[in-house]
ZAVO-247733 format. One record per atom (N, C-alpha, C): atom name; x negated, y, z. Coordinates in Angstrom, 1 decimal. Example, Ala and Ser with C-alpha at 12.3 -4.5 7.8 and 13.67 -1.06 7.14 Angstrom:
2
   atome       c1       c2       c3
       N    -13.2     -5.7      7.8
      CA    -12.3     -4.5      7.8
       C    -13.2     -3.3      7.8
       N    -12.8     -2.2      7.1
      CA    -13.7     -1.1      7.1
       C    -12.9      0.0      7.9
//
This chain:
106
   atome       c1       c2       c3
       N     26.3    -40.3     24.4
      CA     25.7    -40.7     23.6
       C     26.1    -40.2     21.5
       N     25.2    -40.0     21.1
      CA     25.1    -39.9     19.5
       C     25.5    -41.4     18.8
       N     26.3    -41.5     18.4
      CA     26.6    -42.9     17.0
       C     27.0    -42.7     15.8
       N     26.9    -41.7     15.6
      CA     25.9    -41.3     13.8
       C     25.5    -40.0     13.4
       N     25.2    -40.2     12.4
      CA     24.2    -39.0     12.0
       C     24.8    -37.3     12.0
       N     26.8    -38.0     11.8
      CA     27.3    -37.1     11.6
       C     27.2    -35.8     12.7
       N     27.1    -36.9     13.6
      CA     27.5    -35.6     15.2
       C     25.9    -35.3     15.0
       N     25.0    -35.1     14.3
      CA     23.9    -33.8     14.7
       C     24.1    -33.1     13.6
       N     24.0    -31.7     13.9
      CA     24.1    -30.4     14.1
       C     23.1    -30.8     12.1
       N     23.9    -29.8     11.1
      CA     24.0    -30.1      9.9
       C     22.2    -30.1      9.7
       N     21.8    -29.1     10.8
      CA     20.1    -28.6     10.1
       C     19.2    -29.3     11.0
       N     19.8    -30.2     11.7
      CA     18.6    -31.0     12.6
       C     18.6    -32.5     11.2
       N     17.0    -33.3     11.8
      CA     17.2    -33.9     11.1
       C     17.6    -35.6     11.6
       N     17.8    -36.3     11.0
      CA     18.4    -37.4     12.1
       C     18.3    -38.5     11.4
       N     18.3    -39.3     12.8
      CA     16.9    -41.5     12.9
       C     17.7    -42.1     13.2
       N     18.2    -43.1     12.1
      CA     19.3    -44.1     13.1
       C     18.2    -44.8     14.1
       N     18.2    -45.3     15.2
      CA     17.2    -46.1     16.2
       C     18.4    -47.9     16.2
       N     17.7    -48.5     16.5
      CA     18.2    -49.8     17.0
       C     19.1    -49.9     18.4
       N     19.5    -50.5     18.8
      CA     21.2    -50.7     18.0
       C     21.6    -50.4     17.4
       N     22.2    -49.5     17.6
      CA     23.3    -48.5     17.1
       C     23.4    -47.2     17.7
       N     21.9    -46.8     18.1
      CA     22.0    -45.5     18.0
       C     21.4    -44.4     17.3
       N     21.7    -43.0     17.1
      CA     21.4    -42.1     16.5
       C     20.7    -41.2     17.5
       N     19.5    -40.7     16.4
      CA     18.2    -39.9     17.6
       C     18.6    -38.1     16.4
       N     19.0    -37.2     17.3
      CA     18.2    -35.7     16.1
       C     17.5    -35.1     16.5
       N     16.6    -34.5     16.1
      CA     15.6    -33.5     16.4
       C     15.5    -32.7     15.6
       N     15.9    -31.7     17.0
      CA     16.4    -30.4     17.2
       C     15.2    -29.6     16.9
       N     13.6    -30.4     16.3
      CA     12.2    -29.3     17.0
       C     12.3    -29.3     14.8
       N     12.6    -30.0     14.4
      CA     13.0    -30.5     13.2
       C     13.9    -29.8     11.8
       N     14.0    -28.3     12.1
      CA     14.9    -27.5     11.4
       C     14.9    -26.9      9.9
       N     16.0    -27.1      8.8
      CA     15.3    -26.5      7.3
       C     15.1    -25.1      7.3
       N     14.3    -24.9      6.5
      CA     14.8    -23.3      7.1
       C     13.9    -21.9      7.7
       N     14.7    -21.3      8.5
      CA     14.0    -20.2      9.3
       C     14.8    -20.8     10.5
       N     15.5    -21.5     10.8
      CA     16.3    -22.1     12.1
       C     15.4    -23.1     13.3
       N     15.5    -22.4     14.5
      CA     15.2    -23.4     15.5
       C     15.8    -23.5     16.8
       N     15.5    -24.2     18.0
      CA     16.6    -24.5     18.9
       C     16.7    -25.7     19.4
       N     17.9    -26.1     19.8
      CA     17.7    -27.2     19.7
       C     18.9    -27.9     18.9
       N     19.9    -26.5     18.1
      CA     21.1    -27.6     17.5
       C     20.3    -26.3     15.9
       N     19.5    -25.9     16.1
      CA     19.0    -25.1     14.8
       C     20.0    -24.5     14.4
       N     20.2    -23.2     15.6
      CA     21.5    -22.4     15.2
       C     20.9    -20.7     15.7
       N     19.2    -21.0     15.9
      CA     19.0    -19.6     16.1
       C     17.7    -19.2     14.8
       N     18.1    -18.1     14.3
      CA     16.7    -17.9     13.4
       C     15.2    -17.4     14.6
       N     13.8    -18.0     13.4
      CA     12.8    -17.9     14.1
       C     12.4    -16.4     14.1
       N     12.6    -15.8     13.4
      CA     12.4    -13.6     12.6
       C     13.7    -13.0     13.8
       N     12.6    -12.3     14.7
      CA     14.2    -11.5     15.1
       C     15.1    -10.7     14.7
       N     14.5    -10.0     13.0
      CA     14.7     -9.3     12.7
       C     15.7     -9.6     11.4
       N     16.2    -11.3     11.9
      CA     16.7    -11.9     10.8
       C     18.7    -11.5     11.2
       N     19.2    -12.2     10.0
      CA     21.0    -12.1     10.2
       C     21.3    -13.7      9.5
       N     22.6    -13.8     10.2
      CA     23.5    -14.5      9.0
       C     22.7    -16.0      9.1
       N     24.1    -16.7      8.4
      CA     23.6    -18.2      8.4
       C     22.4    -18.4      7.9
       N     21.9    -17.8      7.1
      CA     21.1    -18.1      6.1
       C     19.5    -17.7      6.5
       N     19.2    -16.6      7.7
      CA     18.4    -16.2      8.0
       C     17.9    -14.4      7.3
       N     18.4    -14.5      7.0
      CA     18.0    -13.6      6.2
       C     17.6    -12.6      6.4
       N     16.2    -11.4      6.2
      CA     15.2    -10.5      6.3
       C     16.5     -9.2      6.6
       N     16.3     -8.4      7.7
      CA     16.9     -7.0      7.7
       C     16.6     -6.5      6.6
       N     17.5     -5.2      6.3
      CA     16.4     -4.2      5.4
       C     16.3     -2.9      6.1
       N     16.6     -2.8      7.1
      CA     16.4     -1.1      8.2
       C     15.3     -0.7      8.4
       N     15.4      0.7      7.4
      CA     13.9      1.0      7.7
       C     14.2      1.7      8.9
       N     14.7      2.9      9.8
      CA     14.5      3.5     10.5
       C     16.1      3.2     11.7
       N     16.5      2.4     12.5
      CA     17.4      1.8     13.3
       C     17.2      0.7     13.2
       N     17.9      0.5     13.5
      CA     18.8     -1.5     14.5
       C     19.5     -1.8     13.8
       N     19.3     -3.1     13.3
      CA     20.0     -3.6     12.8
       C     21.3     -5.0     13.1
       N     22.3     -5.5     13.3
      CA     23.0     -6.4     13.5
       C     22.2     -8.2     13.3
       N     21.5     -8.2     14.1
      CA     20.8     -9.1     14.1
       C     22.0    -10.6     14.3
       N     20.9    -11.3     14.4
      CA     21.6    -13.5     14.3
       C     22.2    -14.1     13.7
       N     22.3    -14.9     13.8
      CA     23.2    -15.9     13.1
       C     24.4    -15.5     12.5
       N     25.2    -15.0     13.9
      CA     26.2    -14.5     13.7
       C     26.5    -12.6     13.3
       N     25.5    -12.2     13.2
      CA     24.9    -10.9     12.4
       C     25.2    -11.2     10.7
       N     25.9     -9.1     10.7
      CA     26.0     -9.2      9.4
       C     24.7     -8.0      8.7
       N     24.0     -8.0      9.4
      CA     22.3     -7.2      8.6
       C     23.7     -6.2      8.8
       N     24.0     -5.2      9.4
      CA     24.2     -3.7      9.4
       C     23.0     -2.8     10.3
       N     23.0     -1.8      9.4
      CA     22.0     -1.0      9.9
       C     22.7      0.0     11.1
       N     21.9      0.2     12.7
      CA     22.6      1.6     12.9
       C     21.4      1.9     13.3
       N     21.6      3.3     12.5
      CA     20.6      4.3     12.6
       C     19.8      5.1     13.6
       N     19.0      5.5     13.2
      CA     18.4      6.4     14.2
       C     18.8      8.0     14.6
       N     18.6      8.6     14.6
      CA     19.2      9.5     14.7
       C     18.8     10.5     13.7
       N     18.8     11.5     12.5
      CA     18.4     12.2     12.1
       C     18.0     11.2     10.3
       N     18.7     10.0     10.5
      CA     18.2      9.0      9.1
       C     19.5      8.8      8.8
       N     19.9      8.4      7.4
      CA     21.2      8.1      6.5
       C     20.9      7.4      5.8
       N     21.7      6.8      4.7
      CA     21.8      5.8      4.4
       C     21.7      4.0      4.6
       N     22.5      3.4      3.8
      CA     22.7      1.5      4.1
       C     22.2      1.5      5.1
       N     20.3      1.6      4.7
      CA     19.2      1.3      5.0
       C     18.5      2.1      6.0
       N     19.2      3.0      6.1
      CA     18.7      3.7      7.1
       C     16.8      4.3      6.9
       N     17.2      4.5      5.2
      CA     16.0      5.0      5.2
       C     15.5      6.6      4.2
       N     16.7      7.0      4.4
      CA     16.4      8.5      4.1
       C     16.7      9.1      4.8
       N     15.9     10.6      5.7
      CA     15.4     11.3      6.5
       C     16.4     12.5      6.1
       N     17.1     13.0      7.0
      CA     17.9     14.6      7.0
       C     17.0     15.7      6.9
       N     17.5     16.3      5.8
      CA     16.2     17.7      5.9
       C     17.1     18.9      6.3
       N     17.9     19.3      7.3
      CA     18.4     19.5      8.1
       C     17.0     21.0      8.8
       N     18.0     21.7      9.3
      CA     17.3     22.7     10.3
       C     17.8     22.7     11.8
       N     16.9     21.7     12.5
      CA     16.9     20.7     13.6
       C     17.5     21.5     14.8
       N     17.3     23.5     14.8
      CA     17.7     23.9     15.5
       C     18.7     25.4     15.3
       N     19.5     24.6     14.3
      CA     21.0     25.4     14.3
       C     21.8     24.9     13.3
       N     21.3     23.2     12.6
      CA     22.5     22.7     12.0
       C     22.4     21.3     12.7
       N     23.2     20.5     12.0
      CA     23.5     19.2     12.4
       C     23.6     18.3     11.3
       N     23.2     16.8     11.4
      CA     22.9     15.8      9.9
       C     23.9     15.0     10.0
       N     25.1     15.0      8.8
      CA     25.7     13.6      8.9
       C     24.7     12.7      8.4
       N     24.6     12.3      9.6
      CA     23.6     11.1      9.4
       C     24.2      9.5      9.9
       N     23.5      8.8      9.5
      CA     24.1      6.9     10.4
       C     23.8      6.4      8.8
       N     24.6      4.6      8.8
      CA     24.5      4.6      8.0
       C     25.8      5.0      7.1
       N     26.6      5.3      7.2
      CA     27.9      6.6      6.1
       C     27.4      7.7      5.6
       N     26.5      7.9      6.5
      CA     26.5      9.7      6.7
       C     26.2      9.2      4.7
       N     25.3     10.8      4.6
      CA     25.2     11.7      3.4
       C     23.6     12.3      3.2
       N     23.6     12.6      5.0
      CA     22.3     13.7      5.0
       C     23.2     14.9      4.6
       N     24.0     15.6      4.4
      CA     24.7     16.3      4.2
       C     24.4     17.5      5.8
       N     24.0     18.7      5.7
      CA     23.7     19.3      6.6
       C     25.3     20.5      7.0
       N     25.4     20.5      8.3
      CA     26.8     21.1      8.5
       C     26.6     21.9     10.2
//
């Protein structure tokens, strides 16, 4: 049983009840959160404790409340947000792709 509003998750709404009880409302979360403890983001392409929107153009974002928003680029894309496409001859060259890549051909 919950006896004090401090026992509610910080993103929940607390309501004191008689005689000495407390109810936490898990469906009334602030910002972009949902679930019983308001610890999951509504949108699937968000990350971090503020549910920031991922910026990965052509890749996969490290999502979720514990994610950092970093991108894992699809093949032949590079840059921190995976927005740049490699301009290498795919028949004879490889591209230095990925979030840390620079698009150079080798």
